[in-house]
Residue, then its C-alpha position, 0 to 999 in steps of 0.5 A: m365455150k366463148t362461141g357456145r355462149a355466143a350462139m345462145a346470145l344470138y339465138g336468144a336475140v332473134l327469139a326475143i326480135s321474133l315476139f316482139c314483131l309477132d304479127a310481121c312473122k305470120s303466113q300471108p293471107t289466103n283465099p279462104p272457101p265462101a261462107e255457104s261452103r264452111a257452113a257446109n262443112q259442119l257435120s255432126d252425128s249425135l251419139p247417146d250418152q254412153p256407146q251401144p254394146g259391141v262400140i268402141r268409142l274414141a275421143i280426138g282434138g287438138d291445139s290446146r297451147n295456152d288454154d285461157s279457157q280450160v278446155l283441155p281439162w272440160a274435154f278429159k273429164e267429159a270424154k271419161r264420162r262418155a266411155a272412150r276408149a282412148f283420147f287421142f291428141l293431133g299435137d300442140l299440147e303448149i304454146t311451145g313444147s318446154l312447156d308439155m309436160r305441164i298436161a301432167p296434172k291435167l290427165a288425172d282428169l281421164g282416169g285411166v283413159p290411154f292418152y296418146p299425142l301427136m307431134g305439132n308444129h309448136e312441140v318443134e318450135l318455140l312460139g310456132i316460129l322458130p325452131v328449136l336448137n335441137r329438134k332430134r333431141a325434142v323427138k326424142k323427148f316427147k316419145v320418151n315423156f308420152l309414148k311409153a306404153s307397150i300397146v303405142k308401136l314406134a316406127p323406126l324413124e328417128d326423126v318423126v314420131v310415129y306410131t301405131v296403136d290397134l284398140d278392140g274391134g279392129i281399129h288401127f289408128i296411125a300417127l302420122d308426123n308432118v312437122s318435125r321435119k321443118h316445112e319438109g313434110f312426111g320425107p319418103d321414108q315415113l312415106a315407105w313406112l306408112k305404104a308398108d303398114l296400111d298394106a298390112a292393116s288392110a290385109a288384116n281386115k283393119v279398120i284405119l284410122v289416121g291422124m296428123h297435125k297439118g291437114l293435107a295441101h290442097n284441101p278444101v277448108t284452108k290453107h294454113a296445111m301443108d300448102e305453108d311448107h315446102a313444094s316437097a311437102s305438097s308432093d308428099s301430101d299427095a303422095a299420102l292421099a293417095l295411098f290413103k285411097q288405095y287402102k280405104v282408110t276410113n276417116v283422117f283426123v286433123s288439127h293445126s288450124h283452130r277450128y271444126a270441118a267436116y270435108k272429102q278429099d279425094g273421097v277420104d273422110v277428113r276431120m279438122t279439130g284445132g279447138l282444144g283450147a288454142p285462141l280460134v280463128k279469128g272472125l270465123a263465127e261459131t256456125d262455120g267452125g269458130f268453136h272449142h270441142f273435141l270429137l266422140v267417135d263411135v266405132p261399130p263391132a267389127g264386120n258391121k258395115i255400118p259408118l262410123q259417127v262422129e259427134v262435135v262436143k261442144f265446150q259451152g264456157r267463154p271462148t278464147e278468141d285470136t286478136q290475130d291473123e295467123l292466116q287470113e282464113v275467113d272473108 
């Protein structure tokens, strides 16, 4: 018992020190892409207020955390008003995972639109810094709290939150987890499961969409992604990207960096959408993606060769801007 109390006291002390020296615990500066490159990544389609017949509309975004500007309730109401069929949330519901259930009252704003969250690093780290005492318990709790719907097909993997959702129109959404295994990427078991799932979805001629919290390593926008983790994570990232390319994944959606950007990575279309209320990247101009937002994605009827259309829906209220560098992402 004394040992347990001592461990808890030590953990509390480490947490207190971490809070006190939060700035010192930030990642080191990296070299960002030039401003003209960031502006070129601001692609957005103009969608009709309501989807056309046969079109399946999805809402996608991530990173709300403390959400001082109340972006998430606005996004939920707007997704409902504009007839989204599902809302996929890319992680970091709250500043720390123990507070995630505070979102429960806000879900009423969706008016019945199904809500499918993914794991973010704040789900398994206190303030995004210290790992929680029991990561596996946090993973299990997240599944119980948020992924009980029969349409959610959980992968048989205990240490990560990985699942698929199949929607009308032949849409196959894959939720991956690159945060629960501390600094270790996807891991061999998740990659093996991913290959098998992509193989089956491709054989069934599905429209394959993939979501995850951290962006893949070596992306052209920011190193505040899987680059920050161990070398094994970068290797896993490369392996996943090769699978996305092999199986012709239609779009990959990521967050973690509190901004918007559209880019291609080895020919694969990626949207970075981390603007649902967490403090925006310090110093990033609105014209370069520094604004709160979520995405509306229109998937055409099955068999239609028209590309997906993606609208960046911008929040018009007061923005919350970071006063500290989470990572030096701008000049």
